BAVO-482837 format. One line per field, with one value per residue (C-alpha): residue number from 0; x, y, z. Coordinates in Angstrom, 3 decimals. Layout:
BEGIN
num = (NUM_...);
east = (X_...);
north = (Y_...);
up = (Z_...);
//
This chain:
BEGIN
num = (0_1_2_3_4_5_6_7_8_9_10_11_12_13_14_15_16_17_18_19_20_21_22_23_24_25_26_27_28_29_30_31_32_33_34_35_36_37_38_39_40_41_42_43_44_45_46_47_48_49_50_51_52_53_54_55_56_57_58_59_60_61_62_63_64_65_66_67_68_69_70_71_72_73_74_75_76_77_78_79_80_81_82_83_84_85_86_87_88_89_90_91_92_93);
east = (2.878_0.153_2.151_2.369_-1.384_-2.173_0.179_2.441_5.387_6.196_9.938_12.170_15.962_17.848_21.589_23.241_21.609_17.944_16.564_13.158_11.753_8.901_5.479_3.278_4.892_3.641_5.313_5.399_6.510_9.638_7.824_4.810_2.597_1.111_-0.797_0.911_0.343_0.224_1.932_3.012_6.766_7.342_11.094_14.216_17.384_20.925_22.738_25.195_23.758_25.188_22.998_19.685_17.081_15.561_12.322_14.167_15.946_12.784_10.765_13.557_13.193_16.402_17.286_20.888_23.023_25.251_22.173_21.277_24.734_24.403_21.002_22.378_25.844_25.056_24.107_26.598_29.787_31.674_28.934_29.750_27.946_29.513_28.084_25.454_21.848_18.752_15.874_12.495_9.604_5.977_2.378_-0.701_-1.807_-4.868);
north = (-3.001_-4.291_-3.038_0.427_0.452_-0.735_1.827_-0.730_0.220_3.924_3.880_2.897_2.738_3.239_2.952_6.202_9.505_9.753_13.016_12.512_15.530_15.885_15.935_13.587_10.460_7.473_4.190_1.376_-2.215_-3.196_-6.193_-4.191_-6.853_-4.557_-1.380_1.907_3.448_7.154_8.424_11.764_11.924_13.613_13.139_12.379_11.771_10.738_8.615_5.765_2.257_1.931_4.880_3.354_2.965_-0.378_0.688_1.646_-1.715_-3.683_-1.999_-2.998_-6.623_-6.916_-6.671_-5.400_-3.044_-5.997_-7.792_-4.651_-4.648_-8.362_-7.733_-5.061_-6.571_-8.440_-5.147_-2.961_-5.002_-2.114_-1.408_-1.307_-0.303_3.152_3.619_6.332_5.515_7.633_7.025_8.038_8.393_8.783_8.651_7.607_10.140_12.101);
up = (18.755_21.043_24.035_22.460_21.833_25.384_26.932_28.623_26.364_26.579_25.922_23.019_23.169_19.904_19.351_18.343_17.532_16.525_15.157_16.772_18.614_21.121_19.492_17.436_15.982_14.024_15.015_12.474_12.900_10.986_9.499_8.399_9.993_12.642_11.839_12.681_16.119_16.888_20.028_21.467_22.173_25.528_25.935_23.936_25.932_25.061_27.619_28.014_28.109_31.623_32.680_31.573_34.320_35.265_33.522_30.315_30.304_31.121_28.374_25.978_27.050_29.098_32.773_32.676_30.620_29.644_28.292_26.309_24.696_23.891_22.280_19.927_19.383_16.130_14.439_16.329_16.977_18.620_21.186_24.906_28.071_27.678_24.163_23.735_22.953_22.395_24.805_23.378_25.812_24.732_25.866_23.954_21.372_22.403);
//
């Protein structure tokens, strides 16, 4: 969450379809340890993991599409590099 607050993380990749739309959004940590952060969603795109940009991969903590699949494989055992993900882009809330 610190990277969201500092503006160094501006992208989240989620497996499957997410119903998020451009506009204000409150991001919360799964653990509840960090306070919520407010951002402004500027883009929501659907694409194959193999189509993710280097920046989208890096902000997800991986360097290749194969590494992205490996990261999500425990929760999504049928995932492949051709599986669709939702890429959510945001900027700091004004």
